C-alpha positions as CSV (number, residue, x, y, z in Angstrom):
1,M,27.5,-23.0,-14.7
2,R,29.0,-20.2,-11.8
3,K,27.4,-20.1,-9.1
4,I,25.8,-16.1,-8.1
5,T,26.1,-14.7,-5.1
6,V,23.7,-12.1,-3.7
7,A,22.7,-9.4,-1.3
8,L,19.3,-9.4,0.4
9,I,18.0,-5.6,1.3
10,G,15.3,-5.9,3.3
11,A,14.8,-9.1,4.9
12,G,10.8,-8.7,4.9
13,Q,8.3,-11.5,3.8
14,R,9.0,-11.5,0.2
15,G,12.9,-11.0,0.5
16,V,13.0,-14.5,2.4
17,N,10.4,-16.4,-0.2
18,Y,13.4,-14.8,-2.8
19,A,16.0,-15.8,-0.5
20,G,14.4,-19.2,0.1
21,Y,15.8,-20.0,-3.3
22,A,19.3,-20.2,-2.0
23,L,18.6,-22.5,0.9
24,E,17.2,-25.1,-2.0
25,H,19.6,-24.5,-4.4
26,P,22.8,-23.9,-2.7
27,D,24.9,-24.5,-5.7
28,Q,23.0,-22.0,-8.0
29,L,22.8,-19.2,-5.5
30,Q,24.4,-18.1,-2.2
31,V,23.1,-14.8,-0.2
32,V,26.3,-12.9,1.0
33,A,25.2,-10.4,2.9
34,V,21.9,-9.1,4.4
35,A,20.5,-4.7,5.3
36,E,17.0,-5.1,7.2
37,P,16.2,-2.3,10.4
38,N,14.0,-4.5,12.0
39,T,16.6,-6.3,14.6
40,S,14.8,-9.7,14.8
41,R,14.4,-10.3,10.9
42,R,17.6,-9.0,10.4
43,H,18.8,-12.1,13.3
44,N,16.3,-14.3,11.9
45,F,18.0,-14.2,8.7
46,Q,21.2,-14.2,9.3
47,A,20.6,-17.2,11.2
48,L,18.7,-19.1,8.2
49,H,21.8,-18.1,6.1
50,G,24.7,-18.9,8.0
51,L,26.0,-15.0,7.7
52,S,28.6,-13.3,10.0
53,D,28.3,-10.3,11.7
54,E,30.5,-8.1,9.6
55,F,27.5,-8.9,6.6
56,C,24.7,-7.5,8.2
57,F,23.6,-4.5,7.6
58,E,20.8,-2.2,9.4
59,S,20.4,0.1,6.5
60,W,21.1,-0.2,3.1
61,E,23.1,2.6,3.0
62,D,25.8,0.7,4.7
63,L,25.5,-2.4,2.6
64,L,25.9,-0.3,-0.1
65,G,28.0,1.9,1.6
66,K,30.8,-1.1,1.2
67,P,33.0,-2.4,-1.7
68,N,30.9,-4.8,-3.5
69,L,30.0,-7.4,-2.2
70,A,27.9,-9.8,-4.2
71,D,27.2,-10.9,-7.6
72,A,24.6,-8.8,-7.4
73,V,21.8,-7.1,-5.0
74,L,18.1,-8.0,-4.5
75,I,15.9,-5.5,-3.1
76,C,12.8,-5.9,-1.0
77,T,12.3,-3.1,0.6
78,Q,8.8,-1.3,1.7
79,D,7.2,0.3,-2.2
80,N,8.0,4.3,-1.2
81,M,12.0,3.1,-0.6
82,H,12.4,1.0,-3.8
83,F,14.0,4.2,-6.0
84,E,17.8,5.2,-4.2
85,P,19.0,2.2,-3.2
86,T,18.5,0.6,-6.9
87,M,19.9,4.0,-9.0
88,K,22.9,3.2,-5.9
89,A,23.6,-0.2,-6.5
90,L,23.4,0.1,-10.3
91,E,25.7,2.6,-10.1
92,A,28.1,0.6,-8.2
93,G,27.8,-2.0,-10.8
94,Y,25.7,-4.5,-8.7
95,H,22.8,-6.9,-11.3
96,V,19.4,-5.7,-9.7
97,L,16.7,-7.7,-9.3
98,L,13.8,-5.6,-7.7
99,E,10.2,-6.0,-6.2
100,K,7.3,-4.5,-7.9
101,P,6.4,-1.9,-7.8
102,M,9.1,0.1,-9.4
103,S,8.5,2.7,-7.2
104,P,4.7,4.3,-6.3
105,D,5.7,7.2,-8.2
106,P,5.2,7.7,-12.0
107,W,8.5,10.2,-12.5
108,E,10.9,7.7,-10.5
109,C,9.4,4.2,-12.6
110,I,10.1,5.9,-15.6
111,Q,13.6,7.0,-14.4
112,M,14.6,3.6,-13.5
113,G,13.1,2.1,-17.0
114,K,15.5,4.6,-18.9
115,R,18.6,3.4,-16.2
116,S,17.5,-0.1,-17.3
117,E,18.2,0.4,-21.2
118,Q,22.0,2.4,-20.3
119,A,22.8,0.1,-17.4
120,E,25.5,-2.5,-18.1
121,R,23.9,-4.8,-16.2
122,V,21.5,-7.1,-15.5
123,F,18.1,-5.3,-14.1
124,S,15.1,-6.9,-13.9
125,I,11.6,-6.4,-11.6
126,C,9.6,-9.4,-9.4
127,H,6.4,-9.8,-12.6
128,V,6.5,-13.5,-11.2
129,L,3.3,-14.4,-12.9
130,R,4.8,-14.4,-16.1
131,Y,7.3,-17.3,-14.7
132,T,4.2,-19.2,-14.0
133,N,3.4,-22.6,-15.9
134,F,-0.3,-21.4,-16.3
135,F,0.5,-17.9,-17.6
136,T,3.5,-18.8,-20.0
137,T,0.6,-21.6,-21.3
138,I,-1.6,-19.4,-22.3
139,K,1.1,-17.3,-24.2
140,R,2.3,-20.5,-26.0
141,L,-1.8,-21.0,-27.0
142,L,-1.9,-17.1,-28.7
143,G,1.9,-17.7,-29.9
144,E,0.1,-20.9,-31.5
145,G,-2.9,-19.4,-32.9
146,A,-5.0,-21.4,-31.0
147,I,-8.5,-19.5,-31.2
148,G,-7.2,-17.2,-34.2
149,Q,-6.6,-13.4,-33.3
150,L,-6.7,-12.6,-29.7
151,M,-9.7,-9.8,-29.4
152,S,-10.6,-9.6,-25.5
153,I,-9.7,-10.2,-22.3
154,Q,-11.3,-10.6,-19.1
155,H,-9.3,-10.7,-16.1
156,N,-10.3,-10.9,-12.2
157,E,-8.2,-10.1,-9.6
158,N,-10.1,-12.1,-6.4
159,V,-8.9,-10.5,-3.4
160,A,-11.1,-12.2,-0.9
161,Y,-12.5,-10.5,1.9
162,W,-9.9,-11.7,4.1
163,H,-7.6,-10.9,2.3
164,Q,-8.3,-6.9,1.4
165,A,-9.2,-6.8,5.7
166,H,-5.3,-8.5,6.5
167,S,-3.5,-5.9,3.6
168,F,-5.3,-3.3,3.2
169,V,-7.5,-2.3,5.8
170,R,-5.0,-3.1,9.0
171,G,-1.8,-3.6,7.0
172,N,1.2,-1.8,5.0
173,W,-0.1,-1.3,1.8
174,R,-3.5,0.7,3.7
175,K,-3.0,3.7,2.6
176,A,-1.8,4.9,-0.8
177,A,0.5,8.0,0.5
178,E,1.7,5.4,3.0
179,S,2.5,2.8,-0.2
180,S,1.2,3.3,-3.2
181,P,-2.8,3.1,-4.8
182,M,-3.7,-0.3,-5.3
183,I,-3.9,-0.9,-8.5
184,L,-0.6,-1.1,-8.1
185,A,0.6,-2.1,-5.0
186,K,-2.1,-4.8,-5.7
187,S,-2.8,-5.3,-9.5
188,C,0.3,-4.6,-11.4
189,H,1.2,-8.0,-11.6
190,D,-2.5,-8.5,-13.2
191,L,-1.6,-5.0,-15.7
192,D,1.6,-7.0,-16.9
193,I,0.2,-10.2,-17.3
194,I,-2.4,-8.2,-19.8
195,L,0.6,-6.5,-21.0
196,W,1.9,-9.4,-22.2
197,L,-0.7,-11.2,-23.3
198,A,-2.2,-7.9,-25.6
199,G,1.0,-8.2,-27.7
200,A,0.9,-4.8,-28.0
201,D,1.5,-1.2,-25.9
202,C,-2.3,0.1,-24.3
203,T,-3.3,3.6,-25.7
204,H,-6.0,4.5,-23.8
205,V,-7.3,3.3,-19.8
206,S,-10.5,4.3,-17.7
207,S,-10.6,3.1,-14.7
208,F,-13.7,3.4,-11.8
209,G,-13.9,2.1,-7.9
210,S,-14.0,3.2,-4.5
211,L,-13.0,2.4,-1.0
212,S,-17.9,1.7,-0.2
213,H,-17.2,-0.8,2.5
214,F,-14.3,-1.1,4.8
215,K,-15.6,2.5,6.2
216,K,-16.8,3.7,9.7
217,E,-20.3,3.9,9.0
218,N,-20.3,0.8,8.2
219,A,-19.4,-0.5,11.7
220,P,-21.6,-2.4,13.4
221,E,-23.6,-0.4,16.7
222,G,-21.2,-0.4,19.4
223,A,-18.3,-2.4,17.7
224,P,-14.8,-0.5,19.6
225,Q,-11.8,0.3,18.0
226,R,-10.3,-3.2,18.8
227,C,-11.8,-6.5,18.6
228,L,-10.3,-7.4,21.7
229,D,-12.0,-3.9,24.1
230,G,-15.8,-5.9,24.1
231,C,-16.9,-6.5,20.5
232,P,-20.4,-6.7,20.9
233,V,-20.4,-8.5,17.3
234,S,-18.0,-10.8,18.3
235,D,-19.7,-14.0,17.2
236,Q,-20.7,-12.8,13.7
237,C,-18.5,-10.4,12.3
238,L,-16.1,-12.3,9.4
239,Y,-13.2,-9.6,10.3
240,Y,-13.3,-10.1,14.3
241,A,-9.4,-10.5,14.6
242,P,-8.8,-13.2,17.1
243,N,-11.0,-15.5,15.0
244,V,-8.0,-14.4,12.5
245,Y,-4.6,-14.0,14.5
246,L,-4.7,-15.9,17.5
247,T,-5.7,-19.3,16.0
248,D,-3.1,-22.6,16.0
249,D,-2.2,-21.9,12.4
250,I,0.6,-19.1,13.2
251,Y,1.3,-19.2,9.0
252,W,0.8,-16.2,6.1
253,P,-1.5,-13.7,7.6
254,T,-1.0,-14.4,10.6
255,S,3.5,-15.2,10.7
256,A,2.9,-11.4,9.9
257,I,1.6,-9.7,12.8
258,S,4.5,-10.5,14.9
259,D,8.3,-12.3,14.6
260,D,7.2,-14.0,18.1
261,L,4.5,-15.4,16.7
262,S,4.1,-17.6,20.2
263,L,-0.1,-16.8,21.4
264,E,1.3,-14.1,24.2
265,A,3.2,-11.9,21.6
266,R,0.5,-12.3,19.2
267,T,-3.0,-11.3,21.8
268,K,0.0,-8.2,22.4
269,A,0.3,-7.0,18.3
270,L,-3.6,-7.4,19.1
271,Q,-3.8,-5.6,21.8
272,E,-1.2,-2.3,20.7
273,G,-0.7,-3.1,17.1
274,P,-2.6,-2.1,13.8
275,Y,-3.8,-5.3,13.5
276,G,-6.1,-5.5,15.9
277,R,-8.1,-3.0,15.0
278,C,-11.4,-2.7,13.7
279,V,-11.8,-3.1,10.0
280,Y,-14.5,-0.3,10.3
281,H,-12.2,1.8,12.2
282,C,-9.1,2.3,10.3
283,D,-7.4,4.7,8.6
284,N,-7.8,2.9,4.8
285,D,-8.0,4.9,2.2
286,V,-7.3,2.4,-1.0
287,V,-10.5,1.3,-2.7
288,D,-12.4,-2.0,-1.9
289,H,-12.9,-2.7,-6.0
290,Q,-12.3,-1.3,-8.9
291,V,-12.6,-1.7,-12.9
292,V,-10.2,-0.9,-15.4
293,N,-10.8,-0.9,-19.5
294,L,-7.4,-0.9,-21.7
295,A,-7.3,-0.4,-24.9
296,F,-4.3,-1.5,-26.6
297,A,-2.1,-0.8,-30.6
298,N,-3.7,-4.0,-32.3
299,E,-7.4,-3.3,-31.4
300,V,-7.1,-5.9,-28.7
301,T,-9.7,-4.4,-25.2
302,A,-8.9,-5.7,-22.3
303,A,-11.2,-5.6,-18.2
304,F,-10.1,-5.7,-15.3
305,T,-12.2,-6.0,-12.2
306,M,-10.4,-6.0,-9.0
307,S,-12.8,-6.7,-5.9
308,A,-12.5,-7.1,-2.3
309,F,-15.8,-8.7,-1.8
310,T,-14.1,-12.8,-2.7
311,K,-13.6,-15.6,-1.0
312,D,-11.1,-17.0,-2.5
313,C,-8.0,-14.9,-3.2
314,S,-7.1,-16.5,-6.7
315,R,-6.2,-15.4,-10.7
316,T,-9.8,-16.0,-13.7
317,L,-9.6,-14.8,-16.8
318,K,-11.5,-15.2,-20.8
319,L,-9.4,-14.9,-23.7
320,M,-12.0,-14.3,-27.4
321,G,-10.5,-14.3,-30.0
322,T,-11.8,-14.9,-33.8
323,K,-12.0,-18.8,-33.5
324,G,-12.3,-19.6,-30.2
325,E,-11.9,-18.7,-26.3
326,I,-9.4,-19.4,-23.4
327,R,-10.3,-19.5,-19.6
328,G,-8.5,-20.4,-17.1
329,A,-8.1,-20.6,-13.1
330,M,-4.8,-20.0,-12.0
331,E,-5.4,-21.2,-8.4
332,K,-6.3,-24.4,-9.5
333,N,-3.7,-24.2,-12.3
334,E,-6.9,-25.4,-15.0
335,I,-6.8,-24.2,-19.2
336,E,-10.0,-25.1,-21.5
337,V,-9.8,-24.4,-25.0
338,I,-12.6,-23.7,-26.6
339,D,-13.0,-24.2,-30.5
340,F,-15.6,-22.9,-32.3
341,A,-15.3,-25.0,-35.8
342,T,-15.7,-27.9,-33.9
343,G,-17.3,-27.1,-31.0
344,T,-14.8,-29.1,-28.8
345,A,-13.4,-27.9,-25.3
346,T,-9.8,-29.3,-24.2
347,Q,-9.2,-29.2,-20.7
348,I,-5.2,-28.6,-20.2
349,A,-4.7,-29.7,-16.1
350,L,-0.8,-27.8,-15.4
351,E,1.7,-28.7,-12.0
352,I,3.3,-26.8,-10.7
353,P,6.8,-26.6,-11.0
354,G,9.6,-28.0,-8.7
355,G,6.6,-28.1,-6.3
356,H,7.1,-24.5,-4.9
357,I,3.7,-22.7,-5.1
358,G,4.2,-19.1,-4.2
359,H,2.5,-17.7,-7.4
360,G,1.9,-20.7,-8.8
361,G,5.8,-21.7,-9.1
362,G,6.0,-18.1,-10.3
363,D,9.0,-16.9,-7.4
364,F,11.1,-19.6,-8.3
365,G,10.7,-19.3,-11.9
366,L,12.1,-15.7,-11.6
367,I,14.7,-16.6,-9.3
368,R,16.5,-19.0,-12.1
369,D,16.0,-16.4,-14.7
370,F,17.2,-14.2,-13.0
371,I,20.3,-16.5,-12.2
372,K,20.5,-17.1,-15.9
373,L,20.6,-13.6,-16.9
374,V,24.0,-13.0,-14.5
375,Q,25.6,-15.6,-15.3
376,E,25.4,-15.4,-18.8
377,D,26.2,-11.5,-18.0
378,S,23.2,-10.5,-20.2
379,K,22.9,-7.3,-20.9
380,G,19.6,-7.6,-23.1
381,D,16.2,-7.3,-22.4
382,G,15.1,-10.4,-19.6
383,L,11.7,-11.8,-19.6
384,T,10.5,-8.8,-17.1
385,S,13.5,-6.5,-17.6
386,A,12.2,-2.9,-16.2
387,A,12.5,-1.4,-19.1
388,Q,9.4,-3.5,-20.2
389,S,7.9,-3.4,-16.8
390,V,7.5,0.9,-16.8
391,Q,4.9,0.5,-19.5
392,S,2.3,-1.4,-16.7
393,H,3.0,0.5,-14.4
394,L,1.6,3.6,-16.3
395,M,-1.5,1.8,-17.0
396,A,-1.7,1.6,-13.4
397,F,-1.2,5.2,-12.6
398,A,-3.6,6.0,-15.9
399,A,-5.5,4.3,-14.0
400,E,-5.9,5.6,-10.6
401,R,-5.7,9.3,-12.7
402,S,-9.0,8.0,-14.6
403,R,-10.9,6.7,-11.1
404,L,-9.9,9.9,-9.4
405,D,-10.7,12.5,-13.1
406,R,-13.5,10.0,-14.0
407,K,-12.2,10.5,-17.4
408,V,-10.0,8.3,-20.4
409,V,-6.5,8.6,-20.1
410,A,-4.2,8.8,-23.0
411,L,-1.7,7.1,-21.7
412,K,1.1,8.5,-24.2
413,E,0.3,12.0,-23.0
414,F,0.1,10.6,-19.5
415,W,3.6,9.0,-19.6
416,E,4.8,12.5,-21.5
417,V,3.6,14.8,-18.9
418,N,5.0,12.5,-15.8
419,E,7.7,11.5,-17.5
420,I,8.9,15.7,-17.4
421,N,6.9,16.7,-13.9
422,E,9.2,15.5,-10.6
423,A,7.3,14.3,-7.7
């Protein structure tokens, strides 16, 4: 099969990770262009992939303004910068792989879903969990009837206290208006997986949650605006920034605070940038815990919990059927199947494919599938086509609406309202 070429729009962490597939498999994928406004990131990516200056752009407009440079475009900009470059790329004839969430606006998601159905190109969303051994095994077990008819799903996204502080209190996803509600930004993966496992359309959504801990009322007495400004509880605080970012570990999340990872540059970042702020004195407004209840057309029910207040960043779930249960821990790659009739519990230990650990192997699984779809010039639905992904995004928007209004939301009606009302 022929090698596929791709242009990257947005050379942040996710874009760099996905494009890394080309470095490990140069016979399958080649990155030929990049658009990135941050000069340091653009130059680093240029050097990594050996790009000439003429194929490095400051903006996606400049890149897409050229005659087509590649077979496909990988769009990894910030959430609220997805819609326009995606529509322009499809119009130009590119295949498109778009980072999740599709958009922080439900109308834009619906429009992209419609465009996906009309496009003569592959248009996939980066719902990487569907490509992990863990979730593909669970999906296969359900299809084989391992627990009879599926009745209920319990799914937990354990965000981890430190991850919440980094990304959703100090970081880029701390304010819903600037990025998206946390249930979308962090958990559209999970709602997509629940929809996939349930095997039917979602009909109703209800949700509760709030920002309870990471706010000024809970700041220790005398805590300054910034950790380095003489915090009186620095030896006790879980979130004291120097203990998080000024260690010998320069990998994520430390790598996110500065393009220059020298101790001097990181210290300056804490003195001047968002990651040096006290977590109780930030301008964050997204929730730190939320529950979502979901009803599906086949009478499957699901209960989803997202919480910052866990030690590990992990996903755990239990699926309950008429003949048994499936219990799983994604980060441990462990699945247990319990048979009611025999009382036996079968343990399944999985390996991560290809040794790549990004989202349990899902990152590279996604890229492999996208390459195959483009090679075959597929116009049908891929595993994470945009047309399929709209529903799980609307589930997230409906959950946020339910949380704010404290009402059950009928998804069909919610969809129809947002389809005609452009934000």
